[in-house]
N, CA and C of each residue as an Amber inpcrd file, in Angstrom:
protein
   522
  23.7180000  33.8380000 -21.7490000  22.2660000  33.4280000 -21.7590000
  22.3110000  31.9660000 -22.1110000  21.4540000  31.2120000 -21.3830000
  21.3010000  29.7880000 -21.5860000  20.6510000  29.4630000 -22.9410000
  20.9530000  28.3700000 -23.5720000  20.4070000  27.9060000 -24.7870000
  18.9390000  27.8650000 -24.8000000  18.4230000  27.2240000 -23.8900000
  16.9700000  27.0620000 -23.7300000  16.1770000  28.3720000 -23.5430000
  16.7220000  29.3430000 -22.8190000  16.1180000  30.6950000 -22.6920000
  16.1360000  31.2840000 -24.1300000  17.1460000  31.1860000 -24.8300000
  17.2200000  31.7930000 -26.0990000  16.2720000  31.1700000 -27.0940000
  16.1920000  29.8640000 -27.0280000  15.2290000  29.1960000 -27.9060000
  13.7860000  29.7760000 -27.5730000  13.3440000  29.9830000 -26.3330000
  12.1210000  30.3930000 -25.9110000  11.8910000  31.8190000 -26.5620000
  12.9370000  32.6570000 -26.4970000  12.7810000  34.0450000 -27.0200000
  12.5470000  33.9110000 -28.5290000  13.2670000  33.0730000 -29.2010000
  13.1140000  32.9250000 -30.6020000  11.7080000  32.3460000 -31.0160000
  11.3350000  31.3690000 -30.1560000   9.9920000  30.8130000 -30.4490000
   8.9430000  31.8910000 -30.2380000   9.0690000  32.7050000 -29.1610000
   8.1200000  33.7320000 -28.9330000   8.0720000  34.7300000 -30.1520000
   9.2700000  34.8520000 -30.8250000   9.1750000  35.7180000 -31.9630000
   8.5110000  35.0880000 -33.2050000   8.2260000  33.7990000 -33.1260000
   7.5200000  33.1140000 -34.1080000   8.4210000  32.3660000 -35.1000000
   9.6500000  32.1740000 -34.7330000  10.5240000  31.3730000 -35.5280000
  10.1830000  29.8360000 -35.4970000  10.4580000  29.2450000 -36.6560000
  10.2390000  27.7570000 -36.8180000  11.4280000  27.1160000 -36.0550000
  11.3330000  25.7900000 -35.5900000  12.3250000  24.9610000 -35.0200000
  13.6460000  25.0540000 -35.7660000  13.4970000  24.9850000 -37.1820000
  14.7220000  24.9200000 -38.0670000  15.4750000  26.2980000 -38.0110000
  14.6190000  27.3890000 -38.0420000  15.2450000  28.7460000 -38.0040000
  15.7970000  29.0000000 -36.5890000  15.1550000  28.4260000 -35.5860000
  15.8600000  28.6150000 -34.2120000  17.1610000  27.8280000 -34.1860000
  17.1380000  26.5960000 -34.6860000  18.3590000  25.9460000 -34.6990000
  19.4990000  26.6740000 -35.4230000  19.1800000  27.2590000 -36.5050000
  20.1430000  27.9150000 -37.3980000  20.6620000  29.1730000 -36.7080000
  19.7900000  29.8530000 -35.9310000  20.1180000  30.9580000 -35.2420000
  21.1270000  30.7340000 -33.9810000  20.7700000  29.6290000 -33.2470000
  21.4980000  29.1750000 -32.1080000  22.9460000  28.7610000 -32.6200000
  22.9590000  28.0400000 -33.7510000  24.2400000  27.6090000 -34.2400000
  25.1000000  28.8400000 -34.6560000  24.4900000  29.8620000 -35.2770000
  25.2380000  31.0100000 -35.6870000  25.6770000  31.7610000 -34.4960000
  24.9200000  31.7060000 -33.2820000  25.3940000  32.3220000 -32.0870000
  26.2360000  31.5430000 -31.2390000  26.8120000  30.3270000 -31.8250000
  27.7830000  29.5480000 -31.3350000  27.2650000  28.6710000 -30.0070000
  25.9450000  28.4960000 -29.9030000  25.4240000  27.5890000 -28.7880000
  25.6140000  26.2340000 -29.2720000  25.7740000  25.2590000 -28.3410000
  25.8960000  23.8980000 -28.6350000  24.9490000  23.1850000 -27.7180000
  24.5630000  21.9710000 -28.2390000  23.4490000  21.2530000 -27.4550000
  24.1450000  20.4770000 -26.3770000  23.4430000  19.8390000 -25.4500000
  24.0680000  19.1430000 -24.3370000  25.1420000  18.0760000 -24.5660000
  25.1930000  17.7010000 -25.9120000  26.3080000  16.7720000 -26.2200000
  27.4590000  17.5090000 -26.8970000  27.3330000  18.7810000 -26.8990000
  28.4720000  19.6080000 -27.4580000  28.4200000  19.7140000 -28.9160000
  27.2730000  19.4790000 -29.5730000  27.1020000  19.4130000 -30.9700000
  26.2730000  20.5580000 -31.3480000  26.2060000  20.9730000 -32.7140000
  25.2340000  21.9070000 -33.1430000  23.7740000  21.5500000 -33.0720000
  22.9090000  22.5050000 -32.9200000  21.4370000  22.1480000 -32.7310000
  20.8990000  21.7500000 -33.9730000  19.8530000  20.8150000 -33.9960000
  18.9820000  20.6210000 -35.0820000  17.5760000  20.9110000 -34.8890000
  16.7170000  20.9640000 -35.8140000  15.3810000  21.3820000 -35.7580000
  14.6390000  20.3230000 -34.7170000  14.9680000  19.0970000 -34.8220000
  14.3650000  18.1430000 -33.9000000  14.8930000  18.3250000 -32.4940000
  16.1190000  18.6170000 -32.3690000  16.6960000  18.8510000 -31.1500000
  16.1450000  20.0970000 -30.3790000  15.9560000  21.1010000 -31.1240000
  15.1830000  22.3010000 -30.6270000  13.7740000  21.9690000 -30.1670000
  13.0390000  21.1950000 -31.0160000  11.6340000  20.7330000 -30.6960000
  11.6310000  20.0590000 -29.3200000  12.6460000  19.0170000 -29.2930000
  12.6540000  18.1310000 -28.0990000  13.0260000  18.9220000 -26.8000000
  13.9160000  19.9400000 -26.9430000  14.1980000  20.7200000 -25.7810000
  13.0580000  21.6420000 -25.4000000  12.3620000  22.1860000 -26.2510000
  11.2380000  23.1500000 -26.0790000  10.0100000  22.2570000 -25.3580000
   9.9130000  21.0540000 -25.7400000   8.7870000  20.2670000 -25.3340000
   9.1030000  19.2790000 -24.3230000  10.2370000  19.3930000 -23.5520000
  10.5770000  18.4300000 -22.5850000   9.6350000  18.4360000 -21.4560000
   9.3210000  19.6680000 -21.0890000   8.4750000  19.7110000 -19.8930000
   7.1410000  20.5240000 -20.3070000   6.0600000  20.3270000 -19.5200000
   4.8490000  21.0910000 -19.6700000   5.0220000  22.6210000 -19.5310000
   5.8990000  23.1100000 -18.6030000   6.2730000  24.4290000 -18.3290000
   6.7540000  25.1030000 -19.4940000   7.8120000  24.3330000 -20.2200000
   8.4050000  24.8920000 -21.4120000   7.3970000  25.1880000 -22.5900000
   6.5340000  24.1220000 -22.7130000   5.3750000  24.3050000 -23.7890000
   4.5370000  25.4490000 -23.4320000   4.0380000  25.5500000 -22.1500000
   3.1850000  26.7290000 -21.7280000   3.8400000  27.9770000 -21.9260000
   5.2140000  28.0260000 -21.6110000   5.8130000  29.3780000 -21.6500000
   5.8130000  29.8980000 -23.1220000   5.9900000  28.9680000 -24.1230000
   6.2400000  29.4030000 -25.4090000   4.9740000  29.4330000 -26.2980000
   3.8950000  28.7890000 -25.9000000   2.7700000  28.6810000 -26.6920000
   1.5340000  29.3800000 -26.1070000   1.6390000  29.9640000 -24.9730000
   0.4860000  30.5670000 -24.3950000   0.3170000  32.0030000 -24.7560000
  -0.4090000  32.1980000 -25.8220000  -0.7230000  33.6350000 -26.3280000
  -2.0740000  33.7340000 -26.2170000  -3.0050000  32.8350000 -25.6400000
  -4.3760000  32.9450000 -25.5670000  -4.8000000  33.7980000 -24.3900000
  -4.0630000  33.9640000 -23.4580000  -4.4180000  34.7090000 -22.2400000
  -5.2290000  33.8780000 -21.3000000  -5.3710000  32.5700000 -21.4710000
  -6.1930000  31.7140000 -20.6120000  -5.3600000  31.3110000 -19.4160000
  -5.8710000  31.5040000 -18.2260000  -5.1030000  31.0900000 -17.0720000
  -4.8690000  29.6800000 -16.9450000  -3.9040000  29.1810000 -16.2160000
  -3.6630000  27.7380000 -16.0210000  -4.9200000  27.0810000 -15.4080000
  -5.5520000  27.7220000 -14.4100000  -6.7060000  27.1140000 -13.8410000
  -7.8230000  26.8580000 -14.9260000  -8.0740000  27.8670000 -15.7510000
  -9.0640000  27.7130000 -16.7640000  -8.6850000  26.6900000 -17.8080000
  -7.4110000  26.7530000 -18.1640000  -6.9420000  25.6520000 -19.0890000
  -7.1720000  24.3040000 -18.4990000  -6.9620000  24.1100000 -17.2220000
  -7.0920000  22.7710000 -16.6290000  -8.6620000  22.4130000 -16.4490000
  -9.4720000  23.3980000 -16.2470000 -10.8560000  23.0850000 -16.2350000
 -11.3830000  22.7370000 -17.6560000 -10.9100000  23.4260000 -18.7030000
 -11.3150000  23.0720000 -20.0520000 -10.8070000  21.7520000 -20.2960000
  -9.5620000  21.3680000 -20.0130000  -9.0150000  19.9110000 -20.2370000
  -9.7950000  18.9230000 -19.6060000 -10.4450000  19.2600000 -18.3610000
 -11.1240000  18.1960000 -17.6910000 -12.5410000  18.0980000 -18.2830000
 -13.0960000  19.1550000 -18.7490000 -14.4570000  19.1980000 -19.4080000
 -14.3720000  18.3680000 -20.6390000 -13.2530000  18.5700000 -21.4040000
 -13.1020000  17.8460000 -22.8210000 -13.0240000  16.3320000 -22.5190000
 -12.2040000  16.0530000 -21.4980000 -11.8550000  14.7410000 -21.0540000
 -13.1360000  13.9920000 -20.6860000 -14.0670000  14.7410000 -19.8830000
 -15.3510000  14.1390000 -19.4910000 -16.2980000  13.8620000 -20.6970000
 -16.2820000  14.8460000 -21.5620000 -17.1220000  14.7400000 -22.7820000
 -16.6610000  13.6380000 -23.5560000 -15.3700000  13.3420000 -23.8830000
 -14.7390000  12.2900000 -24.6230000 -15.1140000  10.8350000 -23.8580000
 -14.9780000  10.8620000 -22.6930000 -15.3420000   9.5870000 -21.8630000
 -16.7950000   9.4030000 -21.9980000 -17.6480000  10.4230000 -21.8550000
 -19.1040000  10.1580000 -21.9700000 -19.4840000   9.5640000 -23.4500000
 -18.8250000  10.2020000 -24.5060000 -19.1050000   9.7950000 -25.7290000
 -18.6510000   8.3140000 -25.9950000 -17.5750000   7.9780000 -25.5120000
 -17.0090000   6.6310000 -25.5490000 -17.8980000   5.6450000 -24.8650000
 -18.3080000   6.0310000 -23.6280000 -19.1020000   5.0760000 -22.8990000
 -20.5330000   4.8070000 -23.5740000 -21.1060000   5.9040000 -24.2420000
 -22.3250000   5.6250000 -24.9140000 -22.0780000   4.8650000 -26.1220000
 -20.9110000   4.5720000 -26.6570000 -20.6560000   3.7550000 -27.7970000
 -20.1420000   2.3690000 -27.2110000 -19.8270000   2.2040000 -25.9980000
 -19.2170000   0.9900000 -25.5400000 -20.3840000  -0.1260000 -25.2360000
 -20.0520000  -1.3310000 -25.7420000 -21.0140000  -2.3550000 -25.4970000
 -20.6780000  -3.2530000 -24.2880000 -21.5920000  -3.6980000 -23.5390000
 -21.2710000  -4.6510000 -22.5150000 -21.2030000  -6.0330000 -23.0970000
 -20.3250000  -6.8470000 -22.6360000 -20.0600000  -8.1900000 -23.1810000
 -21.2830000  -8.9990000 -23.3750000 -22.2640000  -8.9080000 -22.5700000
 -23.5790000  -9.6000000 -22.7670000 -24.3470000  -9.0850000 -23.9000000
 -24.0270000  -7.8190000 -24.3790000 -24.8280000  -7.1090000 -25.4090000
 -24.3180000  -7.5460000 -26.7830000 -23.1340000  -8.1730000 -26.9500000
 -22.6250000  -8.4430000 -28.1590000 -22.9800000  -9.6080000 -28.8010000
 -23.6130000  -9.4920000 -29.9670000 -23.8210000 -10.6430000 -30.8030000
 -23.0520000 -10.6260000 -32.0940000 -22.7940000 -11.6880000 -32.5710000
 -21.9040000 -11.6460000 -33.8630000 -22.6960000 -11.0980000 -34.9980000
 -21.9690000 -10.3660000 -35.8830000 -22.6980000  -9.8700000 -36.9880000
 -23.2070000 -11.0750000 -37.8540000 -24.3060000 -10.9200000 -38.5770000
 -24.8210000 -12.0550000 -39.3890000 -23.8670000 -12.4000000 -40.4200000
 -23.9300000 -13.7110000 -40.7160000 -23.0260000 -14.2720000 -41.7320000
 -23.8830000 -14.9970000 -42.7970000 -23.5000000 -14.8580000 -44.0100000
 -24.3400000 -15.4990000 -45.1050000 -24.0430000 -17.0050000 -45.0580000
 -25.2450000 -17.7310000 -44.9420000 -25.1780000 -19.1220000 -45.0750000
 -24.6700000 -19.5140000 -46.4740000 -23.8550000 -20.4080000 -46.5620000
 -23.3350000 -20.8390000 -47.9310000 -24.3960000 -21.3190000 -48.8080000
 -25.4880000 -21.9040000 -48.2620000 -26.5170000 -22.5000000 -49.0990000
 -27.5300000 -21.2750000 -49.6360000 -27.3180000 -20.0630000 -49.0530000
 -28.3200000 -19.1170000 -49.4300000 -27.8040000 -18.5130000 -50.9020000
 -28.8050000 -18.1980000 -51.6440000 -28.5730000 -17.5590000 -52.9410000
 -29.0040000 -16.0510000 -52.9250000 -28.2370000 -15.1090000 -53.2100000
 -28.7070000 -13.7920000 -53.1990000 -29.0730000 -13.4360000 -54.6280000
 -30.2200000 -12.9580000 -54.7460000 -30.8340000 -12.5520000 -56.1420000
 -31.1780000 -10.9720000 -55.9080000 -30.6280000 -10.1010000 -56.8970000
 -30.9130000  -8.7810000 -56.9390000 -32.4520000  -8.7350000 -57.5690000
 -33.2530000  -8.2680000 -56.6700000 -34.6710000  -8.1260000 -56.9880000
 -35.0130000  -7.1440000 -58.1690000 -34.0780000  -6.2180000 -58.4930000
 -34.2980000  -5.3450000 -59.5180000 -33.9630000  -5.9560000 -60.8840000
 -32.9320000  -6.6850000 -60.9210000 -32.3810000  -7.4220000 -62.1950000
 -32.7100000  -8.8310000 -62.1870000 -33.1200000  -9.4650000 -61.0560000
 -33.3090000 -10.8550000 -61.0410000 -32.1840000 -11.7390000 -61.3860000
 -31.0140000 -11.1320000 -61.0840000 -29.7760000 -11.8920000 -61.3580000
 -29.1360000 -12.2830000 -59.8980000 -28.3300000 -13.4080000 -60.0400000
 -27.6210000 -13.6320000 -58.9130000 -26.5030000 -12.7820000 -58.6830000
 -26.2970000 -12.3010000 -57.4170000 -25.1830000 -11.4310000 -57.2380000
 -24.1800000 -11.9930000 -56.3470000 -22.9970000 -11.3050000 -56.2510000
 -21.9760000 -11.8020000 -55.2220000 -22.4540000 -11.7110000 -53.8920000
 -22.4040000 -12.8290000 -53.1830000 -23.1500000 -12.8490000 -51.8360000
 -22.4770000 -11.9600000 -50.8460000 -21.3230000 -11.7680000 -50.8300000
 -20.5970000 -10.8270000 -49.7150000 -19.6210000  -9.8690000 -50.3930000
 -19.8110000  -8.5810000 -50.1150000 -18.7180000  -7.6770000 -50.6060000
 -17.7740000  -7.5730000 -49.4920000 -16.5190000  -7.6820000 -49.7560000
 -15.3480000  -7.7320000 -48.7410000 -14.2590000  -6.7660000 -49.1940000
 -14.6130000  -5.4790000 -49.1430000 -13.3230000  -4.6320000 -49.5260000
 -12.2780000  -4.6560000 -48.4800000 -11.1050000  -4.4200000 -48.7400000
  -9.9750000  -4.3780000 -47.8850000  -9.8220000  -2.9620000 -47.1830000
  -9.3470000  -2.8840000 -46.0060000  -9.1640000  -1.6120000 -45.3980000
  -7.6810000  -1.7490000 -44.7490000  -7.1680000  -0.6120000 -44.6310000
  -5.8510000  -0.5320000 -43.9790000  -5.7540000   0.7290000 -43.1150000
  -5.1400000   0.7380000 -41.9460000  -5.1040000   1.8780000 -41.0750000
  -4.2760000   1.5480000 -39.8910000  -4.1320000   2.4900000 -38.9750000
  -3.3930000   2.2400000 -37.7040000  -4.3520000   2.4340000 -36.5390000
  -4.0590000   1.8110000 -35.4980000  -4.8570000   1.7860000 -34.3140000
  -4.0460000   2.0320000 -33.1000000  -4.5400000   2.7000000 -32.1410000
  -3.8140000   2.8350000 -30.8310000  -3.4290000   1.6030000 -30.2600000
  -2.2250000   1.3210000 -29.7110000  -1.6620000   0.0590000 -29.2280000
  -2.6460000  -0.5520000 -28.1290000  -3.0780000   0.3670000 -27.2650000
  -4.0030000  -0.1780000 -26.2050000  -5.2840000  -0.7220000 -26.7340000
  -5.7400000   0.0010000 -27.7060000  -7.0960000  -0.4320000 -28.3770000
  -6.7580000  -1.7810000 -29.0750000  -5.7360000  -1.8610000 -29.8270000
  -5.4050000  -3.0450000 -30.4610000  -5.2410000  -4.2810000 -29.5180000
  -4.5730000  -4.0110000 -28.3860000  -4.3050000  -5.0930000 -27.5270000
  -5.7190000  -5.6590000 -26.8500000  -6.6510000  -4.5700000 -26.5580000
  -7.8900000  -4.9950000 -26.0260000  -8.7790000  -5.5820000 -27.1950000
  -8.7550000  -5.2280000 -28.3240000  -9.4850000  -5.7310000 -29.4610000
  -9.0170000  -7.2540000 -29.6890000  -7.7810000  -7.4830000 -29.6330000
  -7.1830000  -8.8210000 -29.8900000  -7.6420000  -9.7480000 -28.7750000
  -7.5540000  -9.2490000 -27.4650000  -8.0430000 -10.0990000 -26.3640000
  -9.4920000 -10.3900000 -26.4830000 -10.3240000  -9.4230000 -26.8920000
 -11.7550000  -9.6550000 -27.0710000 -11.9410000 -10.6160000 -28.2230000
 -11.2730000 -10.4500000 -29.2850000 -11.4870000 -11.3290000 -30.5190000
 -11.1320000 -12.6970000 -30.1630000  -9.9950000 -12.9960000 -29.5240000
  -9.6180000 -14.3570000 -29.1050000 -10.6100000 -14.9060000 -28.1140000
 -11.1100000 -14.1440000 -27.1130000 -12.0400000 -14.5880000 -26.1630000
 -13.2810000 -15.1050000 -26.8530000 -13.7640000 -14.3900000 -27.9190000
 -14.9720000 -14.7560000 -28.6590000 -14.7260000 -15.8520000 -29.7360000
 -13.3630000 -16.0980000 -29.9700000 -13.0400000 -17.0490000 -30.9620000
 -13.3920000 -16.6300000 -32.3150000 -13.1590000 -15.3350000 -32.6380000
 -13.4360000 -14.6900000 -33.8970000 -12.2230000 -14.3730000 -34.6970000
 -12.4800000 -14.5590000 -36.0590000 -11.2950000 -14.0780000 -36.8430000
 -11.2370000 -12.6780000 -36.8560000 -10.1240000 -12.1510000 -37.3280000
  -9.9950000 -10.6520000 -37.4070000 -11.0950000 -10.0260000 -38.2160000
 -11.3960000 -10.6750000 -39.3990000 -12.3980000 -10.0720000 -40.3390000
 -13.8600000 -10.1270000 -39.5720000 -14.1870000 -11.2570000 -39.0290000
 -15.5090000 -11.3410000 -38.3770000 -15.6230000 -10.4390000 -37.1640000
 -14.4190000 -10.3150000 -36.3950000 -14.5110000  -9.3380000 -35.2710000
 -14.5840000  -7.8770000 -35.7420000 -14.0740000  -7.4660000 -36.7890000
 -14.2500000  -6.1360000 -37.2470000 -15.6620000  -5.9670000 -37.7790000
 -16.1230000  -6.8990000 -38.5130000 -17.4590000  -6.9610000 -38.9410000
 -18.5640000  -6.7460000 -37.6990000 -18.2690000  -7.4720000 -36.6640000
 -19.1770000  -7.4090000 -35.5030000 -18.9880000  -6.1470000 -34.8260000
 -17.7640000  -5.5730000 -34.6230000 -17.4910000  -4.3060000 -33.9090000
 -18.1570000  -3.1760000 -34.6420000 -17.9180000  -3.1260000 -35.9280000
 -18.5700000  -2.1090000 -36.8320000 -20.0200000  -2.1900000 -36.9250000
 -20.4980000  -3.3410000 -36.9490000 -21.9230000  -3.6340000 -37.1080000
 -22.6460000  -3.0910000 -35.8860000 -22.0980000  -3.3800000 -34.6980000
 -22.7330000  -2.8970000 -33.5240000 -22.6290000  -1.4430000 -33.4300000
 -21.4130000  -0.8520000 -33.5950000 -21.1730000   0.5560000 -33.5680000
 -22.0490000   1.3430000 -34.5260000 -22.4070000   0.8440000 -35.6620000
 -23.2010000   1.4330000 -36.6820000 -24.6620000   1.1950000 -36.5100000
 -25.0540000   0.5910000 -35.5700000 -26.4530000   0.2790000 -35.2210000
 -26.9720000  -0.7920000 -35.8520000 -26.2790000  -1.7880000 -36.1140000
 -26.7320000  -3.1420000 -36.8040000 -27.4830000  -2.9480000 -38.0990000
 -26.7150000  -2.2980000 -39.0550000 -27.4720000  -2.0460000 -40.4810000
 -27.4810000  -3.4020000 -41.1610000 -28.3990000  -3.3640000 -42.1930000
 -28.4170000  -4.6020000 -43.2170000 -26.9710000  -4.6780000 -43.7730000
 -26.5400000  -5.8110000 -43.9550000 -25.2220000  -6.0460000 -44.4870000
 -25.4180000  -6.3700000 -46.0900000 -24.3260000  -6.2770000 -46.7970000
 -24.4190000  -6.4030000 -48.1410000 -25.2250000  -7.5690000 -48.8350000
 -25.1040000  -8.7180000 -48.1620000 -25.8180000  -9.8990000 -48.6460000
 -27.2680000  -9.8160000 -48.1700000 -27.5530000  -8.9520000 -47.3310000
 -28.9540000  -8.8690000 -46.7950000 -29.7990000  -7.8180000 -47.6480000
 -29.0820000  -7.1100000 -48.4260000 -29.6960000  -6.0510000 -49.1870000
 -30.0260000  -6.6220000 -50.6180000 -31.2880000  -6.8360000 -50.9360000
 -31.7230000  -7.4980000 -52.1320000 -32.2130000  -6.6190000 -53.2420000
 -32.6700000  -5.4770000 -52.7800000 -33.1910000  -4.3980000 -53.7230000
 -32.3290000  -3.1410000 -53.6600000 -31.9800000  -2.6780000 -54.7160000
 -31.0430000  -1.4710000 -54.8290000 -31.6380000  -0.3080000 -54.0380000
 -32.7690000  -0.1270000 -53.9150000 -33.3940000   1.0180000 -53.1060000
 -33.0930000   0.8200000 -51.7230000 -32.9050000  -0.4450000 -51.1040000
 -32.4930000  -0.6970000 -49.8570000 -31.0910000  -0.2450000 -49.5250000
 -30.3510000  -0.1120000 -50.5240000 -28.9260000   0.1840000 -50.4380000
 -28.7230000   1.6480000 -50.6320000 -29.7850000   2.5300000 -50.7900000
 -29.5330000   3.8950000 -50.9700000 -29.3290000   4.3120000 -52.4100000
 -29.3190000   3.3450000 -53.2440000 -29.0840000   3.5970000 -54.7110000
 -30.3450000   3.6890000 -55.5210000 -30.3490000   4.5750000 -56.5440000
 -31.5070000   4.7560000 -57.3110000 -31.3740000   4.0490000 -58.7030000
């Protein structure tokens, strides 16, 4: 019996990739390089082709045609949602910026407050989105911070920014 076929059988029995590797090694199977199997090697082998993945994971009883139709519907829904959130170049205006001469006073306490709250964020972004974001940012002559402010400001419906909120009730606080 071929190692890939044995992997499929073991996967169909519900074994994890690590347990499949252990079973194959105990049955004296070797990988394509003549070495014992590892969990990651089993995963790679099982997921090399769409057919392999379908063979081992299709317990739903959904036909390939129905699966493809569902995939297309989901893709259309995602594209429609993204399109409704995408701004045309002529629609984009920079997010408001606090003029350095402005003084921000909290109307509740009558005290001067920090003009702009700038928390730091960290995260990851798809490479293509980042490439496009960087091209757009450079085209507009924006810093990374002001480009993020502008993109988020538009995406969230142009809300009042921290320096524009002068009354705590405007900020949702009581």
